[in-house]
VEXVEX-71606 format. One line per field, with one value per residue (C-alpha): y, z, x; residue number from 0; residue in one letter. Coordinates in Angstrom, 2 decimals, padded with zeros to 5 digits, always signed. Layout:
// VEXVEX-71606
yy = (Y / ...)
zz = (Z / ...)
xx = (X / ...)
dolo = (NUM / ...)
torpa = (A / ...)
//
This chain:
// VEXVEX-71606
yy = (-000.06 / +002.32 / +004.76 / +005.48 / +008.77 / +010.71 / +009.40 / +011.72 / +015.48 / +018.03 / +019.02 / +015.53 / +015.28 / +018.63 / +017.63 / +014.26 / +015.74 / +018.25 / +015.41 / +013.38 / +015.97 / +016.70 / +012.90 / +012.34 / +015.50 / +014.22 / +010.86 / +012.24 / +014.46 / +011.64 / +008.86 / +008.55 / +007.75 / +004.34 / +003.47 / +004.24 / +000.79 / -000.64 / +001.97 / +000.95 / -002.82 / -002.16 / +000.30 / -002.63 / -005.16 / -002.93 / -002.25 / -005.97 / -007.00 / -004.40 / -005.19 / -008.28 / -006.52 / -007.21 / -004.26 / -003.54 / -000.64 / +002.46 / +000.80 / -002.43 / -005.25 / -006.51 / -006.78 / -003.74 / -004.67 / -001.13 / -002.38 / -004.14 / -001.31 / +001.02 / -001.29 / -001.62 / +002.16 / +004.21 / +007.46 / +006.61 / +004.48 / +007.51 / +008.28 / +004.55 / +004.09 / +007.58 / +005.84 / +002.75 / +004.33 / +006.71 / +004.05 / +001.92 / +004.92 / +005.69 / +002.45 / +000.51 / +003.14 / +001.77 / +004.38 / +007.70 / +010.87 / +012.73 / +010.44 / +009.95 / +011.96 / +010.52 / +006.67 / +007.63 / +008.88 / +005.73 / +003.61 / +005.62 / +007.08 / +003.56 / +002.46 / +005.27 / +005.01 / +001.19 / +001.78 / +004.36 / +001.51 / -001.74 / -000.87 / -001.13 / -004.52 / -006.06 / -005.89 / -007.72 / -010.92 / -011.70 / -014.75 / -014.25 / -010.36 / -009.68 / -012.21 / -010.73 / -007.15 / -007.88 / -009.61 / -006.72 / -004.43 / -006.05 / -006.44 / -003.00 / -001.34 / -002.78 / -002.19 / +001.76 / +001.92 / +000.59 / +002.73 / +005.98 / +004.79 / +004.59 / +008.08 / +009.47 / +008.03 / +009.01 / +012.78 / +012.95 / +011.99 / +009.73 / +007.76 / +006.00 / +004.86 / +001.28 / +000.75 / +002.17 / -000.49 / -003.20 / -002.13 / -002.46 / -005.89 / -006.98 / -006.24 / -008.75 / -011.56 / -009.29 / -008.23 / -011.81 / -012.61 / -009.22 / -009.93 / -013.60 / -012.09 / -009.36 / -011.76 / -014.12 / -011.53 / -009.80 / -013.04 / -013.81 / -010.23 / -010.58 / -013.90 / -013.08 / -009.16 / -007.73 / -004.29 / -003.62 / -003.31 / -001.73 / +001.07 / +001.92 / +002.06 / +003.91 / +006.61 / +007.27)
zz = (+000.10 / -000.07 / -002.73 / -004.77 / -005.17 / -008.39 / -008.90 / -006.84 / -007.78 / -005.60 / -004.09 / -003.31 / -001.51 / +000.35 / +001.35 / +002.43 / +004.45 / +006.32 / +007.35 / +008.46 / +010.44 / +012.23 / +012.58 / +014.29 / +016.43 / +017.77 / +018.41 / +020.36 / +022.45 / +023.44 / +024.01 / +027.64 / +028.82 / +030.08 / +026.33 / +024.73 / +025.02 / +023.09 / +020.58 / +019.97 / +019.87 / +017.28 / +015.59 / +015.21 / +014.26 / +011.35 / +010.23 / +009.95 / +008.49 / +005.78 / +004.65 / +002.67 / -000.34 / -003.74 / -006.27 / -007.91 / -010.37 / -008.50 / -005.15 / -003.32 / -001.63 / +001.77 / +005.62 / +007.35 / +010.87 / +010.96 / +011.97 / +014.75 / +015.66 / +015.45 / +018.04 / +020.86 / +020.13 / +018.88 / +017.63 / +018.79 / +015.58 / +013.65 / +015.13 / +015.40 / +011.43 / +010.74 / +012.60 / +010.76 / +007.33 / +008.19 / +009.11 / +006.00 / +003.80 / +005.20 / +005.65 / +002.44 / +000.29 / +000.66 / -000.24 / +000.17 / +002.13 / -000.32 / -000.06 / +003.81 / +004.70 / +001.95 / +002.92 / +006.50 / +005.75 / +003.63 / +006.68 / +009.70 / +008.75 / +008.32 / +011.73 / +013.38 / +011.59 / +011.99 / +015.84 / +016.16 / +014.50 / +015.90 / +019.38 / +021.38 / +019.50 / +019.97 / +023.64 / +023.55 / +025.33 / +023.52 / +021.23 / +017.86 / +017.94 / +018.95 / +016.57 / +014.01 / +014.62 / +015.20 / +011.68 / +010.14 / +011.66 / +010.15 / +006.76 / +006.77 / +007.44 / +004.43 / +002.26 / +003.42 / +003.14 / -000.50 / -001.32 / -000.16 / -002.39 / -005.32 / -004.51 / -004.11 / -007.45 / -009.49 / -008.19 / -009.41 / -012.97 / -014.64 / -016.52 / -012.94 / -012.91 / -014.04 / -011.52 / -008.59 / -009.70 / -009.61 / -006.21 / -004.58 / -006.06 / -005.29 / -001.67 / -001.30 / -000.09 / +002.35 / +003.60 / +004.65 / +006.17 / +008.00 / +009.28 / +010.40 / +012.17 / +013.88 / +014.90 / +016.79 / +018.26 / +019.87 / +021.47 / +022.46 / +024.30 / +025.90 / +027.36 / +028.58 / +028.85 / +028.28 / +029.75 / +026.58 / +024.80 / +027.61 / +028.37 / +024.67 / +024.42 / +027.69 / +026.77 / +022.92)
xx = (-000.02 / +003.14 / +002.73 / +006.03 / +007.77 / +007.24 / +003.65 / +001.39 / +000.63 / +001.90 / -001.55 / -002.17 / +001.21 / +000.70 / -002.89 / -001.76 / +001.17 / -001.39 / -003.87 / -000.87 / +000.35 / -002.96 / -003.69 / -000.18 / -000.84 / -004.07 / -002.49 / +000.48 / -001.98 / -004.30 / -001.33 / -000.51 / +002.95 / +002.13 / +000.84 / +004.09 / +005.52 / +002.38 / +002.70 / +006.54 / +005.70 / +002.81 / +004.87 / +007.61 / +005.06 / +003.67 / +007.35 / +008.12 / +004.74 / +004.79 / +008.31 / +007.18 / +005.49 / +004.36 / +004.73 / +001.42 / +001.79 / +002.55 / +001.99 / +002.18 / +000.50 / +001.36 / +000.10 / -000.72 / -002.17 / -003.79 / -007.05 / -005.41 / -003.48 / -006.37 / -008.27 / -005.36 / -004.07 / -006.79 / -005.60 / -001.83 / -001.95 / -001.27 / +001.98 / +002.91 / +002.31 / +004.34 / +007.16 / +007.19 / +006.83 / +009.68 / +011.97 / +011.07 / +011.63 / +014.86 / +016.25 / +014.71 / +013.44 / +009.79 / +007.56 / +009.55 / +009.73 / +007.78 / +004.99 / +005.18 / +002.03 / -000.03 / +001.15 / +000.56 / -003.18 / -003.94 / -002.91 / -003.86 / -007.26 / -008.67 / -007.02 / -008.93 / -012.17 / -012.42 / -011.55 / -014.35 / -016.95 / -015.96 / -014.41 / -017.49 / -018.63 / -015.10 / -015.24 / -018.69 / -019.36 / -022.26 / -021.42 / -019.94 / -020.40 / -016.52 / -015.54 / -017.24 / -016.56 / -012.68 / -012.88 / -014.52 / -011.86 / -009.02 / -010.42 / -012.35 / -009.08 / -007.37 / -010.38 / -010.62 / -006.89 / -007.08 / -009.72 / -007.72 / -004.69 / -007.07 / -008.40 / -005.09 / -003.94 / -007.15 / -007.04 / -003.66 / -004.74 / -007.33 / -004.56 / -004.10 / -007.66 / -006.60 / -003.87 / -006.44 / -008.92 / -006.25 / -004.89 / -008.25 / -009.02 / -005.41 / -005.93 / -008.88 / -006.91 / -005.27 / -008.34 / -009.46 / -005.96 / -005.76 / -009.50 / -008.49 / -005.14 / -007.11 / -009.59 / -007.01 / -005.17 / -007.99 / -009.38 / -005.77 / -005.58 / -008.82 / -007.77 / -004.44 / -004.51 / -007.84 / -006.81 / -004.62 / -007.98 / -010.08 / -007.34 / -007.41 / -011.17 / -011.58 / -009.02 / -009.36)
dolo = (0 / 1 / 2 / 3 / 4 / 5 / 6 / 7 / 8 / 9 / 10 / 11 / 12 / 13 / 14 / 15 / 16 / 17 / 18 / 19 / 20 / 21 / 22 / 23 / 24 / 25 / 26 / 27 / 28 / 29 / 30 / 31 / 32 / 33 / 34 / 35 / 36 / 37 / 38 / 39 / 40 / 41 / 42 / 43 / 44 / 45 / 46 / 47 / 48 / 49 / 50 / 51 / 52 / 53 / 54 / 55 / 56 / 57 / 58 / 59 / 60 / 61 / 62 / 63 / 64 / 65 / 66 / 67 / 68 / 69 / 70 / 71 / 72 / 73 / 74 / 75 / 76 / 77 / 78 / 79 / 80 / 81 / 82 / 83 / 84 / 85 / 86 / 87 / 88 / 89 / 90 / 91 / 92 / 93 / 94 / 95 / 96 / 97 / 98 / 99 / 100 / 101 / 102 / 103 / 104 / 105 / 106 / 107 / 108 / 109 / 110 / 111 / 112 / 113 / 114 / 115 / 116 / 117 / 118 / 119 / 120 / 121 / 122 / 123 / 124 / 125 / 126 / 127 / 128 / 129 / 130 / 131 / 132 / 133 / 134 / 135 / 136 / 137 / 138 / 139 / 140 / 141 / 142 / 143 / 144 / 145 / 146 / 147 / 148 / 149 / 150 / 151 / 152 / 153 / 154 / 155 / 156 / 157 / 158 / 159 / 160 / 161 / 162 / 163 / 164 / 165 / 166 / 167 / 168 / 169 / 170 / 171 / 172 / 173 / 174 / 175 / 176 / 177 / 178 / 179 / 180 / 181 / 182 / 183 / 184 / 185 / 186 / 187 / 188 / 189 / 190 / 191 / 192 / 193 / 194 / 195 / 196 / 197 / 198 / 199 / 200 / 201 / 202 / 203)
torpa = (M / H / I / S / E / G / V / L / S / A / P / V / L / V / G / G / G / L / I / A / F / A / G / T / A / V / G / L / T / K / M / D / Y / D / K / V / P / E / V / G / V / F / A / S / A / F / F / V / A / S / L / I / H / V / P / V / G / P / S / S / V / H / L / I / L / N / G / L / M / G / L / V / L / G / W / A / A / F / P / A / I / L / V / G / L / L / L / Q / A / V / L / F / Q / F / G / G / L / T / T / L / G / V / N / T / V / T / M / G / V / P / A / V / V / C / Y / A / I / F / R / K / A / S / L / S / K / E / G / W / I / P / V / I / A / S / F / L / C / G / A / G / A / V / F / L / G / A / I / L / V / A / V / A / L / V / T / T / G / E / A / F / L / P / A / A / K / L / I / V / V / A / H / I / P / V / M / V / I / E / G / I / I / T / T / V / C / V / K / F / L / Q / R / V / K / P / E / I / L / E / V / G / H / A / K / Y)
//
């Protein structure tokens, strides 16, 4: 889901940078010091998971874990994703510095949106509700991210429309995988350390 440098227009890059700045500022404001270790752990998990990627046109397909990050970190997912993307750009030239803002938005906004939608249901004790909510959170975050990548490309130029469609379709398997991963991780956390989820939900 990394968009390469030299693809997007200046207005899209600037707009993405401003939104990323605002989201990161909110995330840092809402993040307590006792949440820093968790943010670091998930930033590291995001960094490693998205290193294995398959190029698709001007972007790429890879695991993101932004749905899971959203459920656990809330708004703090924004700075966590930004740090992970920055390190990938500097160390491995994935994405790039000029597209850092847009890439942060395409992965950070879905994390926060899906957190807001599915946070209560994911903590439910009623049957399959938390399982379904966790799956939809993981899958939905990837879907929304793919849509945002497509929007960024199409906004730059109609010539990117075929690539935008391809990116959305190519992420369908990733949606399923991330939904399963998020469900398994949430159920595990609910059993061994439920306060991780509860603290995030109460604070953010």
